C-alpha positions in Angstrom: 38.3 28.7 78.5 37.9 32.9 77.8 40.3 35.0 79.4 38.2 38.1 78.2 34.3 38.5 78.8 34.0 40.2 75.2 35.4 36.9 73.7 32.6 35.0 74.8 30.1 36.4 72.2 27.4 36.9 74.5 25.2 40.0 74.5 21.9 41.5 75.3 20.2 44.0 73.3 17.2 45.9 73.3 16.0 48.2 70.3 13.3 50.9 71.0 12.5 52.3 67.2 11.3 55.8 67.1 11.5 58.1 70.2 10.3 61.5 69.9 10.9 62.8 73.3 9.6 66.4 74.4 8.9 65.7 78.3 10.1 63.9 81.2 9.5 60.3 81.4 11.3 59.8 84.9 8.5 61.4 87.0 5.9 58.7 86.6 5.7 56.0 88.9 3.1 53.2 87.6 4.3 50.0 88.2 4.1 48.3 85.1 5.9 51.2 83.6 8.9 50.7 86.1 8.9 47.4 85.2 9.0 48.0 81.7 12.0 50.7 82.2 13.7 48.2 84.5 13.4 45.4 81.9 15.0 47.7 79.2 17.9 49.0 81.3 19.2 45.5 82.1 20.6 45.0 78.7 24.2 45.7 77.5 23.0 48.0 75.0 19.9 50.2 74.3 19.7 51.7 71.1 17.0 54.3 70.0 16.2 56.3 67.0 16.3 59.9 68.0 13.3 61.4 66.0 14.1 64.7 67.5 16.4 67.4 67.6 17.7 68.6 71.0 18.4 72.6 70.7 16.9 75.8 72.0 15.8 77.2 68.8 19.0 79.1 67.8 18.6 77.4 64.1 16.4 78.7 61.1 13.5 76.8 60.4 13.3 74.9 57.1 10.4 75.7 54.9 10.1 72.1 53.3 10.2 70.3 56.7 10.2 66.7 57.7 6.5 67.0 59.2 6.5 68.5 62.8 9.5 70.9 63.1 11.4 68.7 65.8 12.7 70.8 68.8 13.2 69.4 72.6 15.0 70.9 75.6 18.3 69.5 75.5 18.0 68.5 79.1 15.7 65.9 78.0 18.6 63.7 76.8 19.0 63.2 80.3 15.5 61.3 80.4 16.9 58.9 77.7 19.7 58.0 79.9 17.4 57.5 82.7 15.4 55.2 80.4 18.6 53.2 79.7 19.1 54.4 76.5 23.0 54.0 75.7 23.2 55.0 71.7 21.0 56.9 69.5 20.8 57.2 65.7 20.0 60.6 64.6 19.6 60.4 60.5 16.1 60.7 59.9 13.7 63.0 57.6 14.0 65.7 60.8 17.4 66.0 60.9 17.2 69.5 59.1 14.1 70.8 60.2 16.6 73.7 61.5 18.9 73.8 59.0 22.5 73.1 59.4 22.7 75.3 62.7 20.1 72.6 63.9 22.1 69.7 62.7 25.5 71.0 64.6 23.5 72.6 67.9 21.8 69.0 68.1 25.5 67.1 67.7 26.7 69.7 70.5 24.1 68.8 72.8 24.2 65.2 72.6 28.2 65.2 73.1 27.6 67.6 76.1 25.1 65.0 77.5 27.6 62.3 77.0 24.9 60.3 74.5 27.0 58.3 71.6 25.1 59.2 68.4 25.6 58.7 64.7 23.8 59.5 61.4 24.5 63.1 61.3 27.8 65.4 60.9 29.7 68.4 59.8 30.0 66.7 56.3 29.2 63.4 54.7 32.2 61.1 56.0 31.4 62.2 59.8 27.5 61.5 59.2 28.3 58.2 57.5 31.1 57.2 59.9 30.2 54.8 62.7 30.1 55.6 66.6 31.4 53.0 68.9 30.0 52.2 72.6 32.6 49.9 74.7 30.6 47.7 77.0 32.3 44.9 79.4 30.7 42.4 76.5 32.5 43.9 73.8 32.8 46.9 71.3 29.6 48.2 69.7 29.5 50.0 66.2 26.4 51.9 65.1 25.9 53.4 61.6 22.6 55.3 60.9 21.1 56.1 57.7 17.7 57.6 56.3 16.1 56.9 53.2 13.7 59.5 53.6 15.1 62.7 52.8 15.5 65.6 55.5 14.1 68.7 54.9 14.9 70.5 52.0 16.0 67.4 50.8 19.3 68.5 52.2 22.0 65.9 53.0 25.3 65.9 54.1 27.9 67.0 51.7 31.9 66.4 51.8 34.2 69.4 52.3 36.8 70.4 49.4 39.9 72.5 49.5 37.8 75.3 48.8 34.7 74.7 51.3 33.7 73.5 54.7 31.2 70.7 53.6 27.7 70.6 54.3 26.2 69.5 57.9 23.5 67.0 57.2 22.5 63.0 57.6 23.8 60.1 55.7 21.3 59.6 53.1 20.4 56.3 51.2 18.8 57.7 47.9 17.0 55.3 45.7 15.9 54.9 42.0 12.5 54.0 41.1 11.1 52.3 38.0 7.7 52.1 37.2 6.7 49.0 35.0 3.4 49.7 32.7 1.8 48.0 29.3 3.4 49.2 26.4 0.4 51.2 25.5 0.4 53.3 28.6 4.0 54.1 28.0 3.1 55.4 24.6 0.5 57.4 26.1 2.8 58.8 28.5 5.0 60.0 25.5 2.2 61.4 23.7 1.1 63.5 26.8 4.8 64.8 27.1 5.3 65.6 23.3 1.6 67.4 23.5 2.7 69.4 26.4 6.0 70.6 25.0 8.0 68.7 27.7 10.0 66.8 25.3 11.7 70.1 24.0 12.8 71.1 27.2 14.1 67.5 27.8 16.3 67.9 25.0 17.6 71.1 26.0 18.2 69.7 29.7 20.3 66.6 28.3 22.5 68.7 25.9 23.2 71.4 28.7 23.6 69.0 31.7 24.7 65.6 30.0 25.5 65.6 26.3 25.5 62.2 24.9 23.0 61.1 27.5 20.5 58.8 26.0 17.6 59.2 27.9 14.5 57.3 26.1 14.1 54.5 23.8 11.3 52.1 22.5 10.9 50.7 26.0 11.8 53.1 28.2 10.8 56.8 28.8 11.5 59.6 31.5 8.1 61.4 32.2 8.5 64.6 34.1 11.7 63.8 34.8 14.2 66.9 34.8 17.3 65.5 36.2 19.6 64.9 33.5 22.9 65.8 35.1 25.7 63.6 35.2 25.5 63.7 38.9 23.1 61.6 41.3 19.9 63.0 41.8 16.8 62.3 43.9 13.9 62.1 41.8 13.6 59.5 38.8 10.4 59.2 36.9 11.5 56.0 35.0 8.7 54.1 33.0 9.4 50.9 31.4 7.5 48.2 29.3 6.1 45.2 31.0 3.4 42.7 31.1 2.1 44.0 34.7 2.0 46.9 36.8 5.0 47.3 39.3 7.0 49.3 40.9 10.9 48.5 41.1 13.2 50.2 43.7 16.8 49.8 44.0 19.4 51.7 46.2 21.5 54.4 44.8 25.0 52.7 43.8 27.2 55.4 45.4 25.7 55.9 48.6 25.2 52.0 48.9 28.8 51.5 48.4 29.7 54.2 50.6 27.8 52.8 53.6 29.1 49.4 52.9 32.7 50.6 52.9 31.9 52.0 56.5 30.1 48.8 57.5 33.5 46.9 56.6 35.3 49.4 58.6 33.0 49.3 61.5 33.8 45.6 61.4 37.2 46.1 61.8 37.2 47.9 64.8 34.2 46.5 66.8 32.9 43.0 68.0 29.5 44.1 67.0 27.9 46.1 64.1 24.5 47.8 64.1 22.8 49.5 61.2 19.8 51.6 61.6 17.7 53.0 58.9 14.8 55.5 59.0 12.5 54.9 56.1 8.7 56.0 55.1 8.8 54.2 52.2 6.7 51.0 51.5 6.3 47.8 49.3 3.4 46.8 47.5 1.5 47.0 50.8 2.0 49.6 53.4 3.2 46.9 55.7 6.0 45.8 53.3 9.4 47.0 53.5 10.5 48.2 50.1 12.9 46.4 47.7 15.7 48.6 47.8 15.6 48.5 51.7 16.0 44.6 51.4 18.7 44.6 49.2 20.7 47.0 51.3 20.0 44.9 54.5 21.3 42.0 52.6 24.4 43.4 51.5 25.0 45.4 54.8 24.9 41.9 56.6 27.2 40.4 53.8 29.7 43.1 54.8 29.5 42.5 58.4 26.4 43.5 60.0 25.1 41.6 62.9 21.8 43.4 63.4 20.1 45.6 61.0 17.0 47.4 62.2 14.6 49.8 60.3 12.1 52.4 61.7 10.0 55.3 60.2 6.9 53.8 58.7 3.6 55.5 59.9 1.3 53.1 59.1 -0.9 51.0 61.4 0.4 49.6 64.6 2.7 52.8 64.5 4.9 51.6 61.9 5.5 47.9 62.9 6.6 45.7 60.2 8.1 42.0 59.9 11.0 40.1 61.4 13.4 38.2 59.3 16.7 36.0 59.6 19.2 36.3 56.9 22.2 34.5 57.5 21.8 33.8 61.2 21.4 37.9 61.5 17.9 39.6 62.6 16.5 42.1 60.2 13.7 44.1 61.8 12.1 45.4 58.6 10.1 48.2 61.2 10.0 48.8 64.8 7.2 51.1 65.6 7.2 54.5 67.6 8.1 53.8 71.2 7.8 57.6 72.4 5.6 59.7 70.8 5.6 63.2 72.2 4.7 65.0 69.1 3.9 68.3 70.5 6.8 70.9 70.6 7.3 74.0 72.4 7.0 76.3 69.2 6.3 75.8 65.6 7.3 78.1 63.1 5.2 80.0 60.6 5.3 77.6 57.9 3.9 75.0 60.1 0.5 77.2 60.6 0.3 78.1 56.9 0.5 74.4 56.0 -2.5 73.9 58.5 -4.5 76.6 57.1 -3.8 79.2 60.0 -3.2 82.5 58.5 -5.4 85.2 60.1 -3.5 85.5 63.5 -0.1 87.3 63.9 0.8 84.8 67.1 -1.1 81.9 66.7 -0.6 79.5 69.9 0.7 75.6 69.8 -2.6 74.5 70.9 -4.4 76.0 67.8 -1.8 74.4 65.5 -2.6 71.1 67.6 -6.2 71.2 67.1 -6.1 72.3 63.3 -3.7 69.4 62.6 -6.1 67.1 64.3 -9.3 68.3 63.0 -8.4 67.6 59.2 -8.0 64.0 59.9 -4.5 63.6 61.2 -5.8 61.0 63.5 -5.5 57.3 62.9 -8.5 55.6 62.0 -9.2 52.5 64.4 -10.0 49.2 62.4 -8.4 46.8 65.3 -8.1 46.8 69.0 -4.3 47.5 69.1 -4.0 50.0 66.3 -2.2 52.7 68.8 0.2 49.6 69.8 3.9 49.3 68.9 6.6 47.3 70.4 10.3 47.1 71.1 12.3 44.3 70.8 15.0 42.6 72.9 17.7 39.8 71.7 19.9 37.4 73.5 23.0 36.5 71.9 25.5 33.4 72.6 28.6 32.7 71.4 28.0 35.2 68.5 24.6 33.8 67.7 20.9 35.3 68.4 19.2 32.9 70.1 16.1 34.7 71.4 14.3 37.5 70.1 11.4 39.0 72.6 8.6 41.3 71.0 7.6 43.4 73.9 4.2 44.8 72.9 3.3 48.5 74.3 0.6 51.1 73.9 1.1 55.0 73.8 -2.5 56.0 73.9 -5.8 54.4 75.5 -7.7 52.1 73.4 -10.0 53.3 70.9 -8.6 56.9 71.2 -7.2 59.0 68.6 -3.6 59.6 68.9 -4.2 63.2 69.4 -7.6 63.7 71.2 -8.7 63.0 74.6 -5.9 62.2 76.5 -4.1 64.0 79.3 -0.7 65.3 78.9 0.6 63.0 81.2 -0.2 59.9 79.1 0.3 61.6 75.5 2.9 59.5 73.7 4.2 57.8 76.8 4.6 54.1 76.5 3.0 51.5 78.7 3.2 47.8 78.6 0.4 46.2 76.7 -1.8 43.7 78.2 -4.3 41.1 77.0 -6.4 41.8 74.3 -4.4 44.7 73.3 -1.3 42.7 73.7 -2.5 39.7 71.6 -3.6 41.8 68.8 -0.1 43.8 68.6 2.0 40.2 68.7 -0.4 38.6 66.0 0.0 41.2 63.7 3.7 41.5 63.9 3.9 37.7 63.6 1.8 37.8 60.3 4.2 40.4 59.0 6.7 37.8 59.9 5.3 34.7 58.5 6.8 35.3 55.0 10.2 35.0 56.3 9.3 31.7 58.1 9.5 33.4 61.4 7.2 32.1 64.3 6.3 34.1 67.0 5.0 32.3 70.2 3.0 34.2 73.4 4.3 34.0 76.8 3.0 36.6 79.4 1.8 39.1 77.2 5.4 39.1 75.1 6.0 37.5 71.9 8.8 35.1 71.7 11.2 33.8 68.7 13.4 30.8 69.7 16.3 30.6 67.3 18.5 28.0 69.3 16.6 24.9 67.7 
């Protein structure tokens, strides 16, 4: 007999994936839409990745931005509450779109509207550390990470006795090793020598990290200037092999830091969720990269109960396969759930990026029109291309017994993501039905088959039964 409900190990959770919210959700009243909202709300926890900054343009826009400079009225946080969202992850490539001020304003507004959040902070420790949510069924910890770098490559930094540290995101960097045949490696070496890069490389090694052995017979750093003794983001490491392939591994420093905080979260919470934003892919665009798979397994070994990835913008809004590792679910890619990417204002850099240079004060509609006209829209090769999904789970006695895949669509069938839709429908999710729902579920089932996960279909919902 359990004296406390939280000791039973039962929990219902919904994971929504990427949410880019710039307008209201609560004013709409289609019956199917409201049924979906009520289905989301009934869970003990609803987690979303807020790929949005809630602020009022007080910060300075970054020149090297994460795509669209994200900005939403802070009052829209109430719309997430209305939807049922009870926790959000903030570490993603848009975290620094408006510089350190934007990071801090977003945090301040989330706190003002009582929305628990993780992944960004005043410094690296705060960005990495978990946030907690107390529910009748137990205490839940969330750690949020991004593998896709925020604007300007800026990630949170630690304070010292001399400075206050750097606001930013919890970043998981990774190393890349390119495997090529020996003759190709020798060709790269010849190009580097012919263009004078090798002389510059030697100078950099001497000045930044004396004694570092950079190259040997079977390994060569090509166009790499990062030979400092501290970790850097970019690597161009080529090595000899029998076939062409790319090997990715997580940065050891970032990996160990996050594992440490996962272990800490396990100490203080009944449930631990790790959320990671990643645009990278494996051999195919629908594959999760190897360094993320390694991180997922090590995170679960350290005490994570649920590992969820999001951020890939390939077909089907970034959905990828589902894996079960040591009884714990890994979602290798949840797609976009809310994709209202039209912001109120865009800075000068955004207009320059799309060639709008002949006006003093161009309008946001001109920006969107130009962005769409140069091929930003997705090609349609399958009926469910504009579809995505969110997932819900049922846990009993600390075991995941069922996963439901809820297909949704954020645009009309065979319609571009930017064109031919009213503002009322753009980017707002609606439950998919019939042929579209079948196609979305079948696609996720295809991507999950490599992990021996089978997905059945019941009433336009994918069902994974794990209590066999």
